[in-house]
Backbone as ProteinMPNN parsed JSONL, in Angstrom:
{"seq_chain_A": "MKDFTVSFPGDKRVVAHYDGRTVETDQSLKNGGKGLAPEPFDLFLVSMASCVGIYVLEFCHTRNLNTDGLGVRLRSELDPDLKLFSPIHIEVALPHDFPEKYRKAILKTANLCTVKKHIVMPTEFKVVLRDREVSEDGPNGG", "coords_chain_A": {"N_chain_A": [[58.457, 229.585, 50.64], [61.488, 230.197, 52.254], [64.796, 230.517, 51.146], [68.119, 230.312, 51.721], [71.572, 230.744, 51.025], [75.019, 230.324, 51.889], [78.237, 231.755, 51.624], [81.842, 231.876, 51.736], [83.961, 234.332, 51.616], [86.544, 234.849, 52.488], [89.003, 235.183, 55.12], [87.337, 235.793, 58.143], [84.93, 236.377, 57.149], [81.523, 236.081, 56.193], [79.04, 235.49, 53.826], [75.678, 235.802, 53.221], [73.231, 234.715, 50.932], [70.243, 235.524, 49.324], [67.186, 235.671, 47.602], [68.215, 237.253, 45.497], [69.735, 239.077, 46.863], [72.422, 240.127, 49.073], [73.895, 239.596, 52.265], [76.362, 240.627, 54.33], [78.612, 239.432, 56.824], [80.999, 239.711, 59.471], [83.589, 238.943, 61.776], [84.336, 240.607, 64.839], [87.262, 242.601, 65.615], [88.32, 241.701, 68.056], [87.423, 239.127, 68.012], [88.868, 237.916, 66.056], [88.318, 238.703, 63.471], [88.045, 241.233, 60.87], [86.321, 243.216, 61.379], [84.718, 244.358, 59.393], [82.069, 244.209, 58.799], [78.821, 243.755, 60.338], [78.618, 241.448, 63.129], [77.173, 238.124, 63.062], [75.293, 237.761, 65.219], [74.709, 240.369, 65.873], [73.187, 241.112, 63.673], [70.963, 239.569, 64.149], [69.903, 240.847, 66.433], [69.431, 243.336, 65.274], [67.471, 242.563, 63.445], [65.41, 241.967, 65.182], [64.845, 244.501, 66.371], [64.176, 245.918, 64.039], [61.955, 244.495, 63.171], [60.075, 244.935, 65.256], [59.955, 247.635, 64.796], [58.734, 247.886, 62.194], [56.24, 246.857, 62.75], [55.155, 248.704, 64.652], [55.254, 251.01, 63.124], [53.49, 250.397, 60.999], [51.179, 250.148, 62.525], [50.752, 252.832, 63.254], [50.525, 254.026, 60.689], [48.207, 252.759, 59.703], [46.27, 253.948, 61.246], [46.481, 256.544, 60.574], [48.247, 258.1, 62.118], [50.584, 260.447, 63.458], [54.024, 260.039, 62.758], [56.348, 261.291, 63.344], [59.195, 261.326, 65.187], [58.716, 258.791, 66.098], [60.203, 255.778, 67.094], [62.498, 253.012, 67.648], [64.381, 251.422, 70.12], [66.8, 249.099, 70.973], [68.34, 247.384, 73.553], [70.821, 245.48, 75.209], [72.671, 243.375, 77.416], [75.379, 241.129, 77.848], [74.766, 238.332, 79.752], [76.841, 237.095, 82.101], [76.717, 234.639, 83.425], [74.735, 233.081, 82.138], [75.687, 233.276, 79.57], [74.35, 234.468, 77.539], [72.559, 237.062, 75.832], [70.684, 238.776, 77.92], [68.424, 240.419, 80.021], [66.644, 241.337, 76.985], [66.025, 244.543, 76.134], [63.496, 246.441, 74.766], [62.567, 249.469, 73.54], [59.977, 251.56, 72.657], [59.775, 254.593, 71.209], [57.501, 257.113, 71.35], [55.693, 259.472, 69.294], [55.346, 262.959, 70.214], [52.684, 263.725, 70.253], [51.209, 261.426, 70.487], [48.242, 259.555, 70.701], [46.69, 258.91, 73.804], [44.79, 256.879, 74.044], [45.712, 254.845, 72.386], [47.979, 253.722, 73.464], [48.226, 251.231, 74.952], [47.486, 249.475, 72.943], [49.455, 249.831, 70.92], [51.673, 248.915, 72.264], [50.984, 246.231, 72.615], [50.945, 245.525, 69.919], [53.67, 245.869, 69.252], [54.709, 243.7, 70.588], [53.92, 241.633, 68.977], [55.712, 241.071, 67.03], [57.212, 239.078, 64.562], [59.823, 238.016, 64.653], [60.387, 238.066, 67.385], [58.392, 236.301, 68.229], [59.432, 233.895, 67.29], [61.36, 233.383, 69.119], [60.094, 233.305, 71.588], [58.25, 231.239, 71.193], [59.814, 228.713, 70.416], [61.163, 227.708, 67.282], [61.528, 224.679, 65.485], [64.695, 223.505, 64.649], [66.489, 221.959, 62.096], [69.435, 220.591, 61.441], [71.461, 219.359, 58.967], [73.893, 217.288, 57.317], [75.401, 217.495, 54.123], [77.03, 215.956, 51.521], [79.132, 217.56, 49.269], [79.043, 217.377, 45.824], [81.643, 216.717, 43.517], [82.324, 218.337, 40.584], [83.33, 218.618, 37.101], [84.053, 221.219, 37.027], [85.069, 221.808, 39.464], [84.883, 221.762, 43.134], [82.751, 223.424, 43.807], [81.06, 223.426, 41.706], [81.541, 225.193, 39.653]], "CA_chain_A": [[59.628, 229.029, 51.308], [62.698, 231.02, 52.254], [65.964, 229.704, 50.821], [69.331, 231.098, 51.887], [72.846, 230.034, 50.905], [76.103, 231.055, 52.54], [79.567, 231.557, 51.049], [82.929, 232.318, 52.605], [84.873, 235.036, 50.724], [87.898, 234.951, 53.029], [89.15, 235.525, 56.532], [86.18, 235.334, 58.932], [83.731, 236.949, 56.538], [80.493, 235.153, 55.736], [78.048, 236.204, 53.028], [74.422, 235.077, 53.007], [72.591, 235.075, 49.665], [68.83, 235.159, 49.257], [66.288, 236.521, 46.817], [68.992, 238.212, 44.726], [70.404, 240.016, 47.766], [73.485, 239.564, 49.905], [74.114, 240.19, 53.586], [77.71, 240.259, 54.758], [78.973, 239.492, 58.235], [82.413, 239.526, 59.789], [83.823, 238.919, 63.212], [85.006, 241.804, 65.343], [88.713, 242.458, 65.766], [88.611, 240.877, 69.234], [87.079, 237.735, 67.694], [89.72, 237.43, 64.977], [87.92, 239.22, 62.163], [88.513, 242.578, 60.552], [85.282, 244.165, 61.764], [84.246, 245.061, 58.2], [80.61, 244.088, 58.727], [78.297, 243.315, 61.635], [78.677, 240.028, 63.462], [75.852, 237.515, 62.855], [74.347, 238.003, 66.307], [74.268, 241.76, 65.754], [72.098, 241.129, 62.691], [69.791, 239.017, 64.829], [69.332, 241.914, 67.25], [68.91, 244.324, 64.327], [66.211, 242.055, 62.89], [64.409, 242.108, 66.239], [64.472, 245.913, 66.458], [63.522, 246.286, 62.781], [60.65, 243.843, 63.164], [59.223, 245.744, 66.129], [59.8, 248.912, 64.115], [57.737, 247.857, 61.121], [54.926, 246.628, 63.363], [54.626, 249.941, 65.231], [55.065, 251.948, 62.018], [52.231, 250.034, 60.339], [50.115, 250.511, 63.465], [50.514, 254.27, 63.113], [50.041, 254.314, 59.335], [46.831, 252.273, 59.586], [45.387, 254.87, 61.968], [46.848, 257.905, 60.146], [48.863, 258.791, 63.251], [51.871, 261.083, 63.236], [55.171, 259.167, 63.052], [57.53, 262.108, 63.632], [59.723, 260.983, 66.505], [58.525, 257.364, 66.377], [61.462, 255.054, 66.971], [62.693, 251.81, 68.457], [65.742, 251.224, 70.624], [67.013, 247.789, 71.588], [69.564, 247.328, 74.354], [71.003, 244.248, 75.958], [74.022, 243.084, 77.879], [75.664, 239.705, 77.988], [74.695, 237.768, 81.101], [78.04, 236.26, 82.183], [76.392, 233.289, 83.889], [73.994, 232.379, 81.086], [76.393, 233.444, 78.303], [73.32, 234.906, 76.603], [72.126, 238.437, 76.024], [69.421, 238.704, 78.641], [67.243, 240.527, 79.17], [66.68, 242.235, 75.835], [65.112, 245.664, 76.383], [63.046, 247.127, 73.555], [61.861, 250.695, 73.906], [59.312, 252.238, 71.547], [59.639, 256.028, 71.456], [56.271, 257.583, 70.714], [55.633, 260.899, 68.966], [54.865, 263.792, 71.337], [51.224, 263.855, 70.22], [50.608, 260.097, 70.348], [47.006, 259.494, 71.499], [46.691, 258.059, 75.002], [43.909, 255.718, 73.849], [46.384, 253.805, 71.607], [49.23, 253.293, 74.109], [48.203, 249.787, 75.224], [47.379, 248.756, 71.672], [50.732, 249.823, 70.199], [52.552, 248.027, 73.031], [50.587, 244.874, 72.23], [51.397, 245.352, 68.538], [55.128, 245.694, 69.275], [54.98, 242.341, 71.066], [53.511, 240.662, 67.959], [56.822, 240.919, 66.083], [57.456, 237.688, 64.165], [61.14, 237.585, 65.136], [60.21, 237.801, 68.82], [57.582, 235.082, 68.352], [60.285, 232.732, 67.055], [62.138, 233.136, 70.333], [59.155, 232.956, 72.65], [57.731, 229.911, 70.833], [60.939, 228.288, 69.579], [61.0, 226.952, 66.057], [62.397, 223.507, 65.381], [65.806, 223.625, 63.711], [67.03, 220.675, 61.655], [70.722, 220.78, 60.785], [71.888, 218.107, 58.346], [75.106, 217.36, 56.509], [75.254, 217.054, 52.745], [78.311, 215.913, 50.827], [79.13, 218.323, 48.027], [79.551, 216.6, 44.703], [82.715, 217.367, 42.774], [82.086, 218.289, 39.142], [84.519, 218.947, 36.318], [84.365, 222.62, 37.286], [85.589, 221.954, 40.811], [83.983, 221.359, 44.21], [81.577, 224.288, 43.908], [80.274, 223.31, 40.495], [81.827, 226.257, 38.688]], "C_chain_A": [[60.778, 230.022, 51.189], [63.881, 230.1, 52.012], [67.195, 230.607, 50.845], [70.538, 230.201, 51.634], [73.926, 230.933, 51.503], [77.404, 230.734, 51.832], [80.593, 232.219, 51.966], [84.003, 233.0, 51.756], [86.295, 235.202, 51.255], [87.904, 235.459, 54.454], [87.949, 234.985, 57.307], [84.877, 235.934, 58.404], [82.811, 235.838, 56.056], [79.455, 235.984, 54.986], [76.836, 235.304, 52.832], [73.773, 235.624, 51.739], [71.138, 234.631, 49.717], [68.091, 236.162, 48.385], [67.036, 237.604, 46.041], [69.73, 239.244, 45.559], [71.548, 239.317, 48.494], [73.546, 240.326, 51.226], [75.469, 239.689, 54.061], [77.839, 240.354, 56.27], [80.475, 239.29, 58.36], [82.492, 239.413, 61.306], [84.535, 240.209, 63.606], [86.506, 241.545, 65.426], [89.047, 241.544, 66.938], [88.272, 239.407, 69.01], [87.808, 237.22, 66.458], [89.333, 237.877, 63.583], [88.524, 240.587, 61.923], [87.476, 243.643, 60.89], [84.706, 244.947, 60.597], [82.73, 245.042, 58.044], [80.117, 243.665, 60.106], [78.541, 241.825, 61.868], [77.276, 239.436, 63.296], [74.858, 237.805, 63.974], [73.853, 239.443, 66.311], [73.111, 241.865, 64.768], [70.818, 240.553, 63.279], [69.106, 240.104, 65.656], [68.748, 243.021, 66.373], [67.577, 243.856, 63.754], [65.087, 242.167, 63.916], [63.921, 243.558, 66.314], [63.727, 246.36, 65.202], [62.124, 245.709, 62.69], [59.67, 244.617, 64.041], [58.933, 247.078, 65.441], [58.729, 248.899, 63.041], [56.34, 247.624, 61.684], [54.344, 247.924, 63.922], [54.41, 251.008, 64.15], [53.748, 251.669, 61.296], [51.028, 250.354, 61.225], [49.747, 251.983, 63.282], [49.96, 254.616, 61.735], [48.579, 253.921, 59.17], [45.841, 253.251, 60.213], [45.653, 256.338, 61.613], [47.411, 258.739, 61.298], [50.211, 259.374, 62.842], [53.001, 260.112, 63.601], [56.455, 259.97, 63.296], [57.992, 261.821, 65.058], [59.5, 259.532, 66.897], [59.854, 256.648, 66.183], [61.491, 253.836, 67.873], [64.153, 251.759, 68.872], [65.796, 249.868, 71.299], [68.344, 247.833, 72.317], [69.624, 245.985, 75.054], [72.457, 244.109, 76.354], [74.17, 241.583, 78.026], [75.593, 239.307, 79.456], [75.866, 236.801, 81.231], [77.759, 234.836, 82.641], [75.703, 232.475, 82.8], [74.757, 232.321, 79.769], [75.399, 233.739, 77.177], [73.039, 236.382, 76.852], [70.746, 238.401, 76.656], [69.465, 239.658, 79.821], [67.508, 241.43, 77.971], [65.608, 243.296, 76.08], [64.776, 246.324, 75.051], [62.185, 248.306, 73.992], [61.273, 251.316, 72.642], [59.131, 253.698, 71.947], [58.445, 256.532, 70.652], [56.365, 259.067, 70.366], [55.012, 261.695, 70.12], [53.344, 263.877, 71.394], [50.52, 262.503, 70.09], [49.378, 259.994, 71.253], [47.084, 258.48, 72.645], [45.897, 256.776, 74.773], [44.574, 254.579, 73.074], [47.633, 253.242, 72.284], [49.267, 251.786, 74.367], [48.207, 248.992, 73.927], [48.707, 248.723, 70.92], [51.757, 248.96, 70.937], [52.249, 246.569, 72.687], [51.072, 244.562, 70.813], [52.901, 245.115, 68.48], [55.497, 244.28, 69.703], [54.56, 241.255, 70.082], [54.61, 240.376, 66.941], [57.138, 239.447, 65.827], [58.805, 237.173, 64.664], [61.044, 237.231, 66.617], [59.423, 236.514, 69.031], [58.433, 233.826, 68.17], [61.194, 232.427, 68.242], [61.224, 232.637, 71.441], [58.579, 231.559, 72.43], [58.76, 229.297, 69.887], [60.538, 227.403, 68.4], [61.948, 225.763, 66.078], [63.463, 223.776, 64.32], [66.294, 222.224, 63.373], [68.306, 220.961, 60.88], [71.168, 219.427, 60.263], [73.181, 218.351, 57.582], [74.796, 216.848, 55.114], [76.631, 217.078, 52.116], [78.182, 216.672, 49.518], [79.739, 217.454, 46.939], [80.616, 217.402, 43.983], [82.413, 217.21, 41.294], [83.383, 218.607, 38.421], [84.965, 220.381, 36.582], [84.925, 222.852, 38.684], [84.53, 221.65, 41.848], [82.724, 222.219, 44.332], [80.723, 224.256, 42.653], [80.456, 224.466, 39.531], [81.585, 227.569, 39.144]], "O_chain_A": [[60.997, 230.611, 50.13], [63.964, 229.023, 52.602], [67.288, 231.559, 50.07], [70.521, 229.024, 51.993], [73.756, 232.148, 51.606], [77.656, 229.582, 51.476], [80.252, 233.01, 52.845], [84.877, 232.316, 51.222], [87.168, 235.661, 50.518], [86.949, 236.076, 54.927], [87.585, 233.822, 57.135], [83.868, 235.993, 59.107], [83.262, 234.797, 55.577], [79.042, 237.046, 55.451], [76.956, 234.183, 52.339], [73.764, 236.832, 51.501], [70.836, 233.503, 50.106], [68.356, 237.363, 48.439], [66.562, 238.735, 45.934], [70.294, 240.191, 45.011], [71.631, 238.089, 48.526], [73.284, 241.527, 51.289], [75.695, 238.484, 54.179], [77.259, 241.231, 56.909], [81.126, 238.762, 57.458], [81.547, 239.757, 62.015], [85.243, 240.816, 62.802], [86.957, 240.405, 65.319], [89.946, 240.709, 66.841], [88.769, 238.537, 69.725], [87.415, 236.207, 65.879], [89.962, 237.468, 62.607], [89.395, 241.042, 62.665], [87.724, 244.835, 60.709], [84.251, 246.076, 60.776], [82.178, 245.789, 57.235], [80.914, 243.26, 60.952], [78.656, 241.046, 60.922], [76.289, 240.167, 63.38], [73.688, 238.071, 63.698], [72.718, 239.714, 66.702], [72.163, 242.617, 64.996], [69.72, 240.997, 62.946], [67.887, 240.268, 65.593], [67.697, 243.578, 66.688], [66.655, 244.655, 63.591], [63.94, 242.432, 63.555], [62.716, 243.808, 66.319], [62.75, 247.103, 65.294], [61.209, 246.362, 62.188], [58.557, 244.92, 63.612], [57.813, 247.586, 65.494], [57.9, 249.807, 62.982], [55.361, 248.142, 61.147], [53.171, 248.221, 63.696], [53.486, 251.816, 64.251], [52.981, 252.59, 61.015], [49.983, 250.779, 60.733], [48.571, 252.329, 63.169], [49.026, 255.411, 61.625], [47.798, 254.66, 58.57], [44.703, 253.365, 59.757], [45.13, 257.25, 62.254], [47.097, 259.921, 61.439], [50.889, 258.832, 61.969], [52.938, 259.442, 64.631], [57.53, 259.387, 63.44], [57.255, 262.052, 66.016], [60.03, 259.077, 67.911], [60.553, 256.895, 65.2], [60.634, 253.653, 68.737], [65.049, 252.022, 68.069], [64.929, 249.534, 72.107], [69.353, 248.267, 71.763], [68.599, 245.425, 75.442], [73.353, 244.655, 75.709], [73.205, 240.868, 78.294], [76.281, 239.883, 80.299], [75.892, 235.781, 80.543], [78.494, 233.917, 82.279], [76.048, 231.316, 82.57], [74.517, 231.439, 78.944], [75.58, 233.323, 76.033], [73.257, 236.887, 77.953], [69.763, 238.042, 76.009], [70.458, 239.694, 80.547], [68.477, 242.189, 77.95], [64.426, 242.977, 76.216], [65.67, 246.717, 74.301], [61.205, 248.146, 74.72], [61.991, 251.568, 71.674], [58.421, 254.004, 72.905], [58.395, 256.39, 69.43], [57.035, 259.83, 71.061], [54.239, 261.149, 70.907], [52.775, 264.079, 72.466], [49.376, 262.436, 69.64], [49.457, 260.309, 72.441], [47.498, 257.336, 72.453], [46.284, 255.71, 75.25], [44.069, 253.456, 73.091], [48.284, 252.361, 71.722], [50.254, 251.132, 74.028], [48.859, 247.952, 73.832], [49.057, 247.695, 70.339], [52.615, 248.342, 70.306], [53.165, 245.77, 72.491], [51.553, 243.461, 70.545], [53.36, 244.249, 67.735], [56.489, 243.726, 69.231], [54.816, 240.076, 70.323], [54.44, 239.516, 66.076], [57.309, 238.668, 66.765], [58.913, 236.012, 65.057], [61.569, 236.203, 67.047], [59.751, 235.723, 69.916], [58.187, 232.809, 68.819], [61.734, 231.326, 68.346], [61.538, 231.674, 72.14], [58.437, 230.787, 73.378], [58.586, 229.359, 68.67], [59.709, 226.499, 68.509], [63.045, 225.844, 66.63], [63.149, 224.225, 63.217], [66.49, 221.398, 64.264], [68.257, 221.514, 59.781], [71.247, 218.458, 61.018], [73.512, 219.487, 57.245], [74.034, 215.897, 54.939], [77.325, 218.093, 52.166], [77.243, 216.456, 48.751], [80.81, 216.872, 47.113], [80.507, 218.621, 43.854], [82.262, 216.093, 40.8], [84.414, 218.837, 39.053], [86.132, 220.716, 36.38], [85.224, 223.99, 39.045], [83.398, 221.315, 41.498], [81.73, 221.774, 44.907], [79.748, 225.002, 42.556], [79.602, 224.694, 38.674], [81.797, 228.529, 38.404]]}, "name": "protein", "num_of_chains": 1, "seq": "MKDFTVSFPGDKRVVAHYDGRTVETDQSLKNGGKGLAPEPFDLFLVSMASCVGIYVLEFCHTRNLNTDGLGVRLRSELDPDLKLFSPIHIEVALPHDFPEKYRKAILKTANLCTVKKHIVMPTEFKVVLRDREVSEDGPNGG"}
């Protein structure tokens, strides 16, 4: 099970905590933040590109293929009508000596990314409210 908690250190900054790590986000200047960290949606796009990246990297490692020049680029623009980033373009840059016989297979592998799967086959989200108990140490329990 994955378990994440979120805290609010000030202004429009948000910090997610999980597995002994922290990930900070902030809003851009135009959205009222200080731009000190990526916005949450930027991290979503980064997770998509990183996910595709690890899949294609493992594909190459498994077959002992050269990874010099291997890379992933993700681009997208906001669709003003949908108010969503669509379409999302993901480009896998292959090494100059990448074998022709693996081109279809690495493309298929890139499309197996778990983050992408969660969009294509949407996961159920359950948002609930929980009243925080006030202890002697204050509302956050110390």
